[in-house]
Backbone bond lengths (Angstrom), bond angles and torsions (degrees), N, CA, C in turn:
res aa  C-N    CA-C-N  psi(-1)  N-CA   C-N-CA  omega(-1)  CA-C   N-CA-C  phi
1 M - - - 1.479 - - 1.509 111.69 -
2 S 1.339 121.23 130.89 1.408 124.70 -171.10 1.546 109.86 -132.40
3 T 1.355 116.81 147.92 1.428 121.11 176.68 1.547 109.81 -70.63
4 D 1.346 117.95 -5.66 1.453 119.30 177.50 1.502 113.25 -97.06
5 D 1.391 116.28 0.79 1.464 119.88 -179.71 1.589 110.02 -64.86
6 L 1.271 115.96 146.67 1.445 121.02 169.16 1.510 106.43 -83.64
7 I 1.381 116.81 122.16 1.410 123.99 176.51 1.498 109.61 -115.56
8 L 1.365 115.27 115.38 1.442 119.16 -178.91 1.576 107.83 -98.54
9 H 1.327 116.27 122.12 1.467 122.02 176.88 1.514 103.31 -97.25
10 H 1.313 118.37 120.48 1.479 123.24 -167.97 1.480 111.64 -160.17
11 Y 1.367 120.36 176.34 1.436 122.02 162.36 1.499 107.65 -143.01
12 D 1.318 116.61 162.48 1.521 122.00 -164.82 1.465 112.27 -59.84
13 G 1.338 121.28 -42.90 1.393 124.08 -173.01 1.529 116.48 -88.02
14 S 1.272 116.04 4.58 1.448 120.54 179.35 1.547 113.14 -76.79
15 P 1.333 120.44 121.10 1.478 119.50 -173.66 1.528 110.28 -69.72
16 F 1.277 118.88 -39.49 1.529 120.13 178.35 1.516 110.20 -66.88
17 S 1.345 117.69 -32.77 1.456 121.07 172.65 1.501 110.31 -60.17
18 E 1.324 117.90 -43.15 1.468 123.11 178.78 1.537 108.44 -60.11
19 K 1.336 119.06 -39.94 1.442 122.41 178.70 1.560 110.01 -57.90
20 V 1.299 117.23 -46.10 1.443 120.97 179.29 1.535 111.74 -70.04
21 R 1.339 116.31 -40.46 1.482 115.87 177.78 1.511 111.66 -61.63
22 L 1.287 118.80 -38.06 1.510 119.63 179.68 1.528 110.11 -73.24
23 M 1.316 121.06 -30.51 1.468 121.15 175.59 1.498 109.07 -69.42
24 L 1.362 118.11 -36.38 1.478 121.46 175.32 1.521 108.43 -61.52
25 G 1.324 116.56 -45.97 1.512 118.99 177.27 1.493 112.15 -63.30
26 F 1.259 120.30 -38.77 1.452 123.12 -179.94 1.521 110.57 -63.60
27 K 1.326 118.27 -34.15 1.402 120.01 177.31 1.545 115.98 -94.39
28 G 1.357 111.41 -0.51 1.498 115.47 176.08 1.521 115.19 67.30
29 L 1.373 118.55 29.57 1.449 123.04 -170.89 1.502 110.48 -90.62
30 A 1.334 114.67 148.23 1.441 123.78 167.26 1.481 108.83 -84.01
31 W 1.339 116.19 144.05 1.515 120.49 -177.50 1.556 110.93 -154.69
32 R 1.284 112.56 159.53 1.479 119.66 177.40 1.541 107.19 -101.93
33 S 1.346 110.71 135.93 1.496 117.14 -173.82 1.562 109.86 -109.42
34 V 1.325 115.56 115.42 1.451 120.53 174.79 1.528 107.09 -114.12
35 K 1.359 114.55 121.31 1.425 118.93 179.95 1.526 108.52 -84.98
36 V 1.306 118.20 131.02 1.460 122.27 176.55 1.496 109.54 -102.94
37 P 1.343 117.36 159.04 1.477 119.26 175.59 1.520 111.96 -63.83
38 V 1.244 118.28 148.87 1.476 125.21 -178.60 1.579 106.50 -72.32
39 I 1.353 116.38 -41.19 1.498 119.97 -178.70 1.518 108.09 -123.93
40 L 1.337 112.50 167.77 1.480 119.07 170.70 1.457 114.86 -60.36
41 P 1.351 120.27 150.12 1.478 127.50 6.56 1.591 110.94 -82.18
42 K 1.331 112.03 152.70 1.458 118.30 179.59 1.572 107.44 -135.49
43 P 1.324 115.18 67.73 1.494 115.95 -172.04 1.557 114.37 -64.92
44 D 1.259 119.22 -32.08 1.434 120.46 178.78 1.504 113.94 -75.07
45 V 1.351 116.03 -33.22 1.464 120.03 169.07 1.466 112.82 -60.41
46 V 1.331 115.92 -49.99 1.498 119.33 179.34 1.515 111.37 -61.33
47 A 1.331 119.37 -37.58 1.471 118.77 177.23 1.512 112.75 -59.47
48 L 1.313 117.63 -35.37 1.402 120.06 -176.84 1.518 113.48 -86.70
49 T 1.348 118.09 -36.54 1.444 121.04 -170.56 1.551 112.89 -103.32
50 G 1.338 117.10 -19.00 1.419 120.08 -176.09 1.531 114.22 84.90
51 G 1.312 118.01 9.61 1.430 122.46 178.17 1.454 115.82 121.87
52 Y 1.331 119.86 -7.20 1.528 120.96 173.55 1.529 107.77 -58.51
53 R 1.280 115.52 124.57 1.469 123.27 -174.04 1.502 116.75 -101.33
54 K 1.334 117.34 -11.37 1.455 118.00 -178.19 1.527 110.79 -75.55
55 T 1.307 114.87 149.19 1.483 125.54 178.63 1.498 109.06 -114.03
56 P 1.334 118.37 131.08 1.460 130.02 11.01 1.460 111.89 -102.55
57 F 1.341 115.13 179.81 1.516 121.70 164.18 1.581 105.43 -139.94
58 V 1.314 114.29 159.61 1.441 121.00 177.60 1.473 109.24 -116.73
59 Q 1.352 115.08 135.65 1.418 123.33 177.40 1.551 111.59 -110.52
60 V 1.336 116.51 132.81 1.432 120.37 171.53 1.552 105.32 -128.61
61 G 1.307 116.73 102.68 1.460 118.24 -175.71 1.514 110.92 65.30
62 A 1.394 114.49 -116.90 1.455 120.80 178.82 1.494 111.15 -109.29
63 D 1.325 117.29 20.67 1.455 124.36 174.91 1.476 107.72 -107.56
64 I 1.344 115.87 130.38 1.429 123.84 -179.23 1.515 111.87 -117.69
65 Y 1.321 118.01 122.47 1.502 122.74 -172.74 1.562 107.73 -108.18
66 C 1.280 113.75 118.55 1.493 117.13 179.85 1.503 110.63 -110.61
67 D 1.353 116.29 147.45 1.413 126.50 177.69 1.570 109.72 83.15
68 T 1.335 114.84 130.70 1.459 117.58 -176.24 1.505 117.35 -66.18
69 A 1.353 116.87 -23.64 1.429 122.81 175.76 1.521 109.10 -60.72
70 L 1.308 118.08 -43.56 1.432 122.96 178.75 1.503 110.54 -78.14
71 I 1.329 118.69 -35.46 1.498 118.15 177.43 1.541 110.46 -64.69
72 A 1.301 118.52 -36.45 1.461 120.70 174.20 1.508 112.32 -54.66
73 R 1.361 115.65 -41.64 1.523 116.82 179.86 1.519 110.45 -73.18
74 L 1.318 117.90 -31.60 1.406 120.69 174.93 1.583 112.11 -62.89
75 L 1.295 116.25 -45.64 1.505 120.23 -179.90 1.550 106.28 -66.49
76 E 1.314 119.90 -40.88 1.421 120.63 178.70 1.516 113.54 -59.37
77 A 1.365 117.43 -36.65 1.458 119.28 175.94 1.484 112.56 -71.80
78 R 1.333 114.13 -30.63 1.513 119.56 -178.53 1.563 110.25 -72.85
79 A 1.322 113.86 -40.90 1.496 120.18 -174.71 1.617 104.77 -140.19
80 P 1.295 117.53 91.79 1.505 117.84 -173.65 1.562 112.37 -68.99
81 A 1.331 116.85 -23.00 1.454 116.47 179.43 1.557 109.91 -126.07
82 P 1.293 115.23 138.96 1.475 129.57 -4.25 1.489 109.99 -69.33
83 S 1.317 114.93 149.59 1.476 118.27 -173.15 1.503 115.42 -87.66
84 L 1.279 115.83 141.57 1.485 121.54 174.00 1.565 110.97 -81.52
85 F 1.358 113.71 -12.33 1.455 118.66 -175.92 1.565 108.37 -128.04
86 P 1.298 118.39 68.60 1.407 120.92 -176.29 1.584 111.27 -64.31
87 A 1.294 115.94 145.21 1.475 120.39 -172.17 1.484 112.29 -63.87
88 D 1.374 118.98 -24.88 1.458 120.12 -177.40 1.502 112.59 -91.69
89 A 1.377 116.22 8.77 1.480 119.42 178.32 1.558 109.55 -127.92
90 P 1.277 117.06 64.64 1.505 118.31 -176.57 1.467 114.65 -65.91
91 L 1.351 117.24 -21.20 1.481 119.68 179.69 1.526 112.67 -88.01
92 A 1.363 116.70 0.26 1.470 119.03 -176.21 1.565 112.95 -59.11
93 P 1.357 119.16 -40.77 1.440 117.97 -179.86 1.488 112.90 -66.66
94 L 1.340 117.43 -28.63 1.479 121.81 179.43 1.509 109.43 -71.91
95 L 1.377 116.13 -41.58 1.476 116.80 179.22 1.521 109.46 -69.04
96 A 1.321 115.45 -35.70 1.449 118.05 172.53 1.521 116.51 -54.81
97 Q 1.289 112.85 -43.38 1.434 121.65 179.63 1.529 110.13 -65.60
98 W 1.314 117.64 -39.37 1.444 120.73 173.70 1.492 114.08 -62.37
99 A 1.354 115.34 -46.01 1.456 118.90 178.08 1.484 113.24 -62.88
100 D 1.382 118.79 -43.51 1.410 121.66 -178.74 1.504 115.10 -67.31
101 S 1.296 116.65 -14.85 1.475 123.30 -179.86 1.523 112.63 -113.95
102 T 1.341 116.46 -77.73 1.463 118.66 -177.71 1.514 114.47 -64.06
103 L 1.315 118.62 -44.21 1.498 117.23 179.62 1.466 111.00 -68.46
104 F 1.350 117.59 -41.30 1.439 122.58 -176.51 1.560 107.79 -62.18
105 W 1.255 117.98 -45.14 1.507 118.73 -178.40 1.488 113.74 -83.27
106 T 1.315 118.84 6.11 1.479 124.34 162.27 1.531 109.24 -92.80
107 V 1.335 115.23 -41.26 1.455 120.19 -177.20 1.524 112.43 -67.26
108 I 1.319 116.86 -39.91 1.449 120.21 -176.39 1.544 112.14 -61.00
109 P 1.315 121.01 -57.76 1.490 117.30 178.78 1.530 113.55 -61.82
110 Y 1.346 114.28 -35.62 1.508 116.47 179.41 1.463 110.69 -62.11
111 T 1.334 118.85 -50.10 1.473 123.19 -176.06 1.539 111.25 -69.10
112 M 1.309 116.73 -33.79 1.467 121.63 -175.89 1.544 112.77 -81.22
113 Q 1.312 118.14 14.54 1.503 119.87 173.90 1.507 105.91 -69.83
114 P 1.309 118.86 163.83 1.480 121.66 -173.89 1.491 116.80 -49.14
115 A 1.357 119.76 -41.44 1.411 123.98 -178.25 1.562 111.64 -65.76
116 G 1.286 113.87 -38.50 1.530 120.42 178.44 1.526 110.46 -70.60
117 V 1.359 115.65 -47.65 1.469 117.56 176.41 1.468 115.57 -58.78
118 S 1.268 117.11 -42.01 1.493 122.55 178.89 1.528 111.08 -58.25
119 H 1.327 114.89 -41.22 1.520 119.88 179.25 1.486 110.06 -71.95
120 M 1.318 119.56 -48.95 1.472 122.57 -173.90 1.485 112.39 -66.70
121 F 1.285 117.02 -38.13 1.453 123.43 -173.37 1.544 112.73 -106.47
122 A 1.329 116.44 20.40 1.455 120.77 177.68 1.535 109.25 -57.14
123 G 1.331 115.89 131.43 1.468 122.52 -179.80 1.468 116.31 84.08
124 M 1.386 118.24 -6.49 1.393 121.40 176.28 1.520 110.76 -75.92
125 P 1.324 120.31 130.19 1.492 120.73 178.23 1.508 111.96 -59.28
126 P 1.292 118.36 145.67 1.498 121.22 -178.89 1.502 112.41 -53.41
127 E 1.283 117.09 -39.88 1.492 118.60 -176.89 1.510 110.96 -66.77
128 A 1.329 118.55 -31.76 1.485 123.15 177.50 1.529 109.66 -69.06
129 L 1.335 117.06 -42.19 1.455 121.78 175.41 1.527 111.09 -61.51
130 K 1.343 116.73 -42.77 1.480 118.45 177.62 1.495 112.00 -66.09
131 A 1.318 118.80 -32.83 1.467 121.95 178.21 1.494 110.13 -67.12
132 F 1.379 116.70 -42.84 1.469 121.63 177.70 1.455 112.00 -57.94
133 A 1.393 116.65 -47.36 1.458 122.73 -179.55 1.488 110.15 -64.56
134 A 1.303 120.86 -40.18 1.452 122.85 178.80 1.545 112.30 -64.98
135 D 1.366 114.70 -37.94 1.472 119.17 178.16 1.541 110.48 -66.58
136 R 1.260 119.92 -38.17 1.485 122.20 -177.16 1.450 114.62 -78.48
137 A 1.343 118.38 -21.27 1.481 121.56 -175.61 1.535 111.28 -59.11
138 P 1.325 119.77 -59.27 1.472 119.66 178.16 1.547 112.43 -65.78
139 F 1.341 118.09 -27.59 1.441 122.63 -178.61 1.507 111.09 -60.62
140 T 1.360 113.11 -33.86 1.496 118.75 -177.98 1.513 112.37 -114.03
141 A 1.357 116.45 20.57 1.425 120.49 -177.83 1.566 109.04 -63.93
142 G 1.348 115.03 134.28 1.430 120.74 -179.00 1.467 116.93 88.14
143 L 1.319 116.36 -11.50 1.484 122.63 177.71 1.507 108.96 -82.05
144 Q 1.367 116.20 123.78 1.464 120.67 178.94 1.528 107.99 -81.56
145 R 1.338 115.78 107.62 1.444 122.44 -179.43 1.473 112.23 -91.54
146 Q 1.340 115.86 148.06 1.461 123.74 178.44 1.526 109.01 -71.96
147 T 1.339 117.22 148.72 1.467 121.94 168.45 1.517 108.65 -69.80
148 V 1.359 117.96 163.86 1.441 119.68 175.44 1.559 111.39 -60.85
149 A 1.353 114.01 -37.20 1.446 115.28 -178.30 1.588 112.91 -64.97
150 D 1.343 110.23 -44.93 1.491 116.42 178.92 1.559 109.93 -63.17
151 A 1.284 115.89 -47.25 1.480 121.81 -178.38 1.547 110.40 -60.07
152 S 1.325 116.80 -43.46 1.463 120.70 176.84 1.510 113.16 -59.61
153 A 1.355 116.95 -44.80 1.447 118.36 -179.58 1.564 110.14 -68.43
154 N 1.291 116.09 -39.17 1.436 118.18 -179.30 1.564 113.93 -67.88
155 L 1.353 113.26 -40.23 1.402 117.50 -179.28 1.531 113.19 -66.87
156 R 1.361 114.83 -36.55 1.477 117.50 174.65 1.595 110.38 -59.79
157 A 1.301 115.67 -41.53 1.453 119.66 -177.63 1.555 108.67 -67.05
158 Y 1.316 115.27 -45.12 1.484 118.13 -178.20 1.512 112.69 -64.63
159 A 1.341 116.20 -43.38 1.462 122.42 179.09 1.546 110.33 -59.02
160 A 1.379 115.51 -43.28 1.489 121.52 -176.64 1.587 106.51 -65.99
161 A 1.338 120.82 -39.12 1.425 124.63 -175.88 1.549 106.90 -69.76
162 L 1.344 117.86 -42.46 1.403 122.04 179.58 1.546 113.39 -64.64
163 D 1.325 112.64 -38.76 1.481 121.84 178.20 1.584 108.18 -64.64
164 A 1.295 115.56 -41.44 1.459 119.08 -179.10 1.526 114.34 -66.74
165 Q 1.371 112.28 -33.63 1.473 119.77 177.49 1.551 109.55 -64.37
166 L 1.310 118.68 -28.62 1.500 122.88 -179.46 1.450 113.88 -95.94
167 A 1.357 117.68 -2.26 1.483 120.40 -171.51 1.503 112.67 -70.06
168 D 1.322 120.20 -19.37 1.461 120.63 179.62 1.516 114.77 -79.62
169 G 1.371 114.37 4.76 1.478 116.76 176.86 1.523 114.26 97.28
170 R 1.353 117.23 -4.29 1.454 118.54 176.19 1.502 111.14 -59.17
171 A 1.364 116.58 151.15 1.448 117.62 -178.51 1.525 112.62 -81.02
172 F 1.366 115.88 -28.91 1.446 119.81 -175.24 1.528 108.86 -137.43
173 L 1.283 117.25 175.36 1.458 122.40 -169.07 1.515 114.15 -58.46
174 F 1.373 116.49 -36.50 1.424 117.86 -175.79 1.584 111.76 -112.31
175 G 1.337 114.22 12.03 1.465 116.12 177.68 1.535 112.14 138.90
176 A 1.326 114.61 -143.59 1.466 119.51 -171.73 1.579 111.69 -77.67
177 A 1.308 115.61 -20.87 1.452 118.41 -176.76 1.531 110.94 -111.47
178 A 1.310 115.87 143.53 1.478 118.97 174.62 1.490 109.21 -72.28
179 S 1.398 115.62 154.71 1.446 123.20 178.82 1.494 108.16 -134.79
180 V 1.354 117.88 176.40 1.426 119.54 177.62 1.580 111.86 -60.80
181 A 1.337 116.55 -23.87 1.467 119.18 -179.86 1.544 107.69 -64.55
182 D 1.308 117.52 -42.99 1.489 120.28 -179.51 1.503 112.64 -56.13
183 F 1.357 115.24 -38.60 1.487 118.54 -174.79 1.480 109.09 -77.44
184 S 1.341 118.92 -30.50 1.471 121.02 178.36 1.526 110.40 -69.45
185 V 1.352 116.78 -40.21 1.456 119.59 177.63 1.566 110.29 -71.33
186 A 1.356 115.20 -38.65 1.435 119.73 -175.64 1.523 114.03 -60.34
187 H 1.344 114.63 -39.87 1.526 115.42 -176.24 1.590 109.55 -70.56
188 C 1.346 115.88 -31.05 1.445 117.97 175.67 1.514 114.68 -65.30
189 L 1.364 116.53 -46.34 1.433 119.75 179.37 1.552 111.97 -74.67
190 W 1.316 118.00 -24.94 1.462 119.74 173.41 1.557 108.17 -63.01
191 Y 1.331 116.85 -38.10 1.467 120.07 -178.06 1.562 107.66 -67.64
192 V 1.367 118.79 -41.55 1.436 121.02 177.97 1.600 108.20 -58.14
193 Q 1.342 115.07 -44.29 1.507 115.56 -179.35 1.505 112.98 -62.55
194 R 1.314 117.75 -27.42 1.448 118.98 176.78 1.525 113.12 -71.87
195 G 1.308 117.27 -8.86 1.432 120.43 178.58 1.467 115.31 -85.32
196 G 1.344 118.12 6.19 1.431 121.09 175.78 1.494 114.70 63.99
197 P 1.339 120.48 -114.78 1.432 122.89 -176.95 1.535 115.28 -58.73
198 V 1.274 118.02 -27.85 1.485 120.41 179.28 1.466 112.64 -70.94
199 A 1.361 119.00 -17.78 1.429 121.19 179.89 1.520 112.10 -71.49
200 E 1.271 118.29 -6.06 1.481 122.28 173.26 1.502 112.89 -54.23
201 I 1.286 116.80 -25.84 1.477 120.39 179.93 1.530 112.02 -58.44
202 L 1.301 113.61 -24.32 1.529 117.94 179.57 1.524 114.57 -91.23
203 A 1.355 116.58 -6.03 1.450 120.75 -172.32 1.504 112.13 -57.72
204 P 1.372 119.96 -43.19 1.503 117.18 -175.19 1.504 114.13 -68.66
205 H 1.309 120.97 -10.65 1.445 123.63 -168.04 1.522 111.19 -101.14
206 T 1.278 115.44 78.57 1.471 119.94 -168.76 1.596 111.26 -67.59
207 H 1.336 115.08 -35.44 1.524 116.51 176.57 1.466 111.63 -62.89
208 L 1.381 114.03 -41.53 1.466 117.47 -177.27 1.527 112.79 -68.95
209 R 1.390 115.14 -37.92 1.455 117.51 178.40 1.499 113.36 -67.68
210 A 1.393 117.33 -34.74 1.432 119.40 176.15 1.505 109.86 -66.69
211 W 1.330 116.32 -41.22 1.471 119.93 176.70 1.513 110.61 -57.93
212 G 1.328 117.94 -45.03 1.445 122.92 179.57 1.516 111.76 -59.51
213 A 1.330 117.63 -37.48 1.445 119.14 174.21 1.546 113.78 -63.22
214 R 1.376 112.92 -39.00 1.438 116.15 176.50 1.482 113.31 -63.83
215 M 1.286 116.07 -39.65 1.481 122.28 177.22 1.453 112.92 -57.59
216 Q 1.366 115.74 -51.14 1.479 124.46 -179.99 1.532 110.63 -59.27
217 A 1.354 114.25 -34.01 1.504 116.72 -176.87 1.543 112.24 -65.99
218 F 1.329 118.32 -13.65 1.492 118.81 173.99 1.545 109.43 -64.43
219 G 1.263 119.57 -26.25 1.424 122.05 -176.96 1.482 114.11 68.53
220 H 1.299 116.34 -158.38 1.463 121.31 -172.67 1.502 115.27 -122.75
221 G 1.331 116.67 21.05 1.452 120.25 179.10 1.531 112.15 73.54
222 R 1.315 116.82 -141.70 1.491 124.08 -176.79 1.502 111.07 -124.76
223 P 1.330 117.09 79.09 1.439 121.62 177.57 1.516 115.12 -75.72
224 E 1.322 116.03 146.98 1.468 121.48 172.67 1.530 106.36 -134.19
225 R 1.257 120.03 132.66 1.493 123.31 -174.06 1.569 109.85 -69.50
226 M 1.338 114.39 144.61 1.414 122.25 173.97 1.481 107.67 -145.08
227 D 1.325 120.85 146.90 1.441 121.39 175.51 1.547 109.48 -93.61
228 S 1.317 112.37 164.12 1.456 117.42 -172.40 1.525 110.21 -69.24
229 A 1.309 120.61 -26.29 1.420 120.04 177.95 1.500 111.35 -66.26
230 E 1.327 116.54 -37.39 1.457 118.85 176.83 1.556 111.61 -64.69
231 A 1.316 115.27 -38.87 1.457 120.59 179.13 1.495 111.41 -64.58
232 L 1.340 115.33 -41.83 1.518 118.27 175.95 1.553 112.57 -62.26
233 A 1.344 114.33 -39.71 1.467 118.51 179.39 1.480 113.08 -65.46
234 I 1.340 116.05 -36.56 1.487 123.20 173.14 1.493 111.59 -57.98
235 A 1.315 116.69 -51.32 1.491 121.40 176.74 1.465 112.12 -57.81
236 A 1.344 117.80 -49.17 1.454 121.49 -176.16 1.570 111.93 -65.24
237 G 1.320 116.47 -28.35 1.443 120.32 -178.22 1.565 114.11 -91.98
238 A 1.285 116.60 -5.77 1.455 118.64 -179.99 1.583 110.59 -66.98
239 S 1.349 113.11 141.72 1.485 115.70 -176.79 1.490 112.74 -107.03
240 S 1.373 118.26 1.53 1.411 121.35 179.20 1.521 111.92 -155.69
241 H 1.312 116.15 172.23 1.462 123.41 179.84 1.484 108.67 -129.46
242 A 1.404 114.94 163.60 1.412 119.22 175.23 1.530 110.33 -62.95
243 P 1.341 119.22 144.89 1.496 117.21 -179.31 1.479 115.11 -61.48
244 T 1.301 119.56 138.45 1.454 122.63 177.41 1.501 108.88 -144.28
245 Q 1.345 114.15 158.98 1.481 119.61 176.23 1.519 108.00 -151.40
246 V 1.304 117.00 153.04 1.497 122.84 174.00 1.498 107.68 -96.69
247 L 1.329 116.86 109.69 1.402 119.98 -179.07 1.530 111.88 -73.15
248 P 1.326 120.25 148.05 1.470 121.57 -179.17 1.504 112.82 -73.54
249 G 1.278 117.24 158.01 1.435 124.26 172.29 1.502 116.76 80.52
250 L 1.376 116.58 15.10 1.466 120.77 -178.68 1.488 114.00 -109.58
251 G 1.346 117.34 8.98 1.424 121.31 169.57 1.546 113.82 98.13
252 F 1.342 117.67 -3.66 1.478 118.64 179.92 1.553 108.46 -141.59
253 E 1.309 113.24 162.27 1.484 119.42 -177.85 1.529 108.42 -119.22
254 A 1.345 113.63 154.13 1.428 120.29 178.89 1.504 108.69 -63.56
255 G 1.324 118.87 137.68 1.443 121.24 177.02 1.518 114.86 95.21
256 Q 1.389 115.52 -7.07 1.449 117.25 177.75 1.527 110.82 -74.15
257 A 1.344 112.43 145.88 1.440 120.36 170.91 1.525 108.92 -77.53
258 V 1.347 116.49 123.13 1.491 118.62 -175.33 1.478 108.97 -137.33
259 T 1.319 117.18 166.44 1.458 125.01 164.09 1.543 111.16 -117.69
260 V 1.288 117.54 146.32 1.459 122.38 177.22 1.518 105.52 -123.52
261 T 1.340 115.00 127.49 1.428 120.20 -177.12 1.463 113.01 -136.42
262 A 1.386 117.67 135.27 1.453 120.53 171.19 1.515 114.78 -57.07
263 T 1.270 116.44 143.50 1.485 118.51 -175.71 1.510 112.53 -97.40
264 D 1.296 119.39 -5.50 1.515 120.49 -179.97 1.497 111.93 -104.54
265 Y 1.259 120.03 -65.42 1.459 124.21 -177.80 1.521 108.89 -151.22
266 G 1.333 116.89 167.06 1.472 120.04 -173.11 1.504 111.05 62.35
267 R 1.388 114.96 47.66 1.462 119.29 -167.93 1.549 108.56 -88.22
268 D 1.304 118.44 59.29 1.422 124.58 175.72 1.534 105.49 -92.83
269 P 1.305 120.25 118.49 1.440 121.50 -175.13 1.542 112.00 -73.71
270 V 1.273 116.52 141.58 1.431 123.18 172.90 1.549 108.35 -106.16
271 A 1.333 116.91 122.75 1.466 121.80 -175.52 1.458 108.22 -103.28
272 G 1.366 115.48 146.27 1.484 119.56 175.14 1.482 111.16 176.05
273 T 1.278 119.96 -170.38 1.431 126.54 -178.74 1.500 111.95 -98.28
274 L 1.290 118.79 127.63 1.523 120.83 -172.65 1.538 105.43 -72.93
275 V 1.331 112.66 124.98 1.473 121.31 178.42 1.526 109.65 -125.37
276 G 1.334 119.36 -10.41 1.471 119.34 179.97 1.490 109.43 -151.50
277 L 1.376 117.77 136.31 1.475 120.43 177.75 1.520 107.14 -157.02
278 S 1.336 117.22 126.48 1.452 124.50 172.82 1.461 106.64 -140.42
279 G 1.345 116.28 -173.23 1.432 121.97 172.41 1.515 114.14 -67.36
280 D 1.330 117.33 -17.51 1.460 122.26 -175.54 1.523 114.77 -110.73
281 E 1.376 118.34 -22.86 1.468 118.63 -166.66 1.514 108.94 -147.98
282 V 1.355 115.27 147.91 1.460 120.82 169.03 1.505 105.56 -127.46
283 V 1.351 114.40 141.33 1.479 121.79 -179.12 1.487 110.60 -131.55
284 V 1.331 115.90 130.39 1.468 122.01 177.05 1.537 110.34 -117.94
285 R 1.312 116.15 143.80 1.469 122.55 172.97 1.476 110.53 -99.76
286 R 1.346 116.85 132.22 1.435 122.13 177.74 1.497 107.54 -143.11
287 T 1.382 114.05 160.04 1.471 120.80 -177.89 1.497 108.36 -123.57
288 D 1.324 113.38 137.26 1.444 123.12 179.45 1.551 109.29 -129.24
289 P 1.341 118.11 142.04 1.419 119.83 -178.00 1.520 114.20 -58.44
290 R 1.332 117.35 -32.54 1.455 119.20 -178.10 1.546 112.46 -99.98
291 A 1.337 118.40 -34.01 1.431 121.97 -174.54 1.529 112.69 -91.01
292 G 1.338 114.93 -12.62 1.451 119.06 -179.94 1.547 109.66 77.93
293 T 1.357 118.39 -155.32 1.397 124.44 178.03 1.536 110.73 -88.59
294 V 1.315 113.90 118.47 1.483 121.19 -174.30 1.531 107.39 -120.90
295 H 1.277 115.18 152.87 1.503 124.51 168.01 1.490 110.10 -108.96
296 V 1.339 116.69 118.13 1.457 122.27 -175.98 1.554 107.83 -103.00
297 H 1.308 116.18 119.46 1.441 123.43 -173.63 1.561 109.32 -102.61
298 F 1.342 117.13 136.79 1.381 125.08 173.92 1.510 111.97 -131.04
299 P 1.374 119.33 150.46 1.465 116.99 170.77 1.529 109.79 -70.85
300 R 1.319 119.90 156.08 1.426 123.91 -178.33 1.531 106.47 -73.45
301 A 1.344 121.06 -43.76 1.466 123.47 -179.18 1.519 109.14 -73.43
302 G 1.297 114.96 132.33 1.479 123.71 176.24 1.539 110.71 90.97
303 F 1.275 118.82 4.62 1.439 122.05 178.41 1.504 113.94 -131.43
304 Q 1.277 120.18 149.54 1.466 124.58 -178.51 1.519 109.92 -116.64
305 I 1.386 113.49 132.18 1.469 118.18 178.26 1.552 107.75 -104.83
306 K 1.289 117.29 134.09 1.449 120.40 177.51 1.540 106.25 -136.81
307 Q 1.382 114.03 145.76 1.436 118.29 171.92 1.557 108.35 -65.98
308 D 1.314 114.22 134.82 1.479 121.46 -176.81 1.518 108.05 -88.85
309 T 1.294 116.05 102.39 1.432 122.39 -178.29 1.547 110.74 -70.29
310 Q 1.361 117.46 -18.82 1.443 119.65 178.06 1.529 111.91 -81.97
311 E 1.319 115.48 -2.86 1.525 120.85 -177.61 1.537 108.68 50.72
312 N 1.303 118.14 45.38 1.456 121.92 -178.61 1.499 106.19 -94.10
313 K 1.310 117.49 102.44 1.431 122.00 -178.39 1.523 113.32 -105.88
314 T 1.267 119.14 11.97 1.436 120.34 -178.74 1.534 110.24 -75.15
């Protein structure tokens, strides 16, 4: 066991976790697998992240990487080939951003219609289903969700466009090589497939379904189980962090007490001391009695930084 191990904190049914699992498979990486609870309470998650509730996140020693856009960059730095960001696909990160937001929030209400819910949660006791719904309600509070009718119409249009993109025989969305965009679309359509009968919406799109099979063929790399207590011990025992710096001219200074909050959903602020800031990333230092001193990393896009007037640096 090493403080340099990639530790993915995830759960089986999480679509964004599937995105990361497939990227790990694409790069053929070994990784440690920590299963997190599907609903609150999540005390070990909070100890490591400071309250960030979205799944998944990746831990390397005492560095915690949140959001799959940033995790993709981390994996790219760890294993540059094959690349998630091929030089001939400069628009791939933009399509990935569209898929992780617009496509994702079309797929969720579409798949969570009664027929999809019945299939995905078959055998789950009614009280567990109610607990899941109660947990997610505040998590998405304030988010304007599509109706099933609107989501159905939009998903048909998106699936047709993606199928047309693949109709010339290309293997992946931008050509012969997969990119981060493929993985962002793949996890959304993987979730639709989990909905059983509602997945029929994809049936007419033969190019898209064949592409989906190619994506799943990447597999999940080389996972090895680890429990959350071991992950906490690794964080607490780490003697260093990834290098960071606060670049000038970005509105904040090193050492400031700040909060970092997602701008879409799961808007639980993470408070800490600013130790890293660039055009792409923000990093805060925080201390937990069990996890020790950790650096929590977020992408700059999709997150808001504010000075913490409460001076809460824990």
